[in-house]
C-alpha positions, 0 to 999 in steps of 0.5 A: 034458259040454261042447259047443261050437257055431259058426255064420256067415251072410252079411248081405244087404239085404232079409233079416231079422236074427233072433237068439235068435228076436227080429227086430232092426231093421237094413238087413241080415239073415242069408241062410240056408236056415232063418231064419238065426238064428246064435245058435240054430244055434250053441246047437243045435250045442253041444247036439248035440255035448255029447250026441254026436248029430251036428250041425245039418246032420245033423238039419236038412239045408239041402237039405231043403225042410221046413226052408226058412225054418223058425224056428230056435226050432222046431228048438231045441225038437226038439233039446231033446226029443232031449236029454231023451230021452237023460236030459240036462239043461242046466246053463248056456249061454255064447254070443257073437254077433260082429257090427259093427252093429247094437248089440244090447244092448237085445235080449239080455234078450228073446233070453234069454227066448225061448231059455230058454222053448224049452229049458225052463230059467231065463234065468239059465242062459243068457249071451248076449254080443255083440262087434264085430270092430273092423272087421276081416274079413268081420264087421268089413266088415259082410258077415257075422255069427257066433256061438259057444256053449258048453254044460254038460249033465249026465246025470240019474240 
């Protein structure tokens, strides 16, 4: 089974930029109900979609104070428990982060390590890429950040 996920958040001064559970030094960060980790949110939605379990908003609604400033990696841990209860395992994840700056290539290995730990899979099953928007739109104007993710899962026999 295949699932895809997408997330976007505004970038604002005074917030932390957290991607894949890693704090990235930058003058702007994501504004969100939880920690605003667009990468992990996209992966969560892809996993929930592949297993037909709804979406991130159903399981972790932004009007629930329990999830205010929550670690997205902790939410991901809860989702992988749901996936395992359905007897699914992850074959691979492909993801892309869309942001103009900062350049994040030096943080990708750390992001993969953190996500892999939470999903209890090998790092080589996770692809994380980044691209700019060539200064176009809200991403290019550095007003926001987005991420997309695709997952392939299989039912264990």
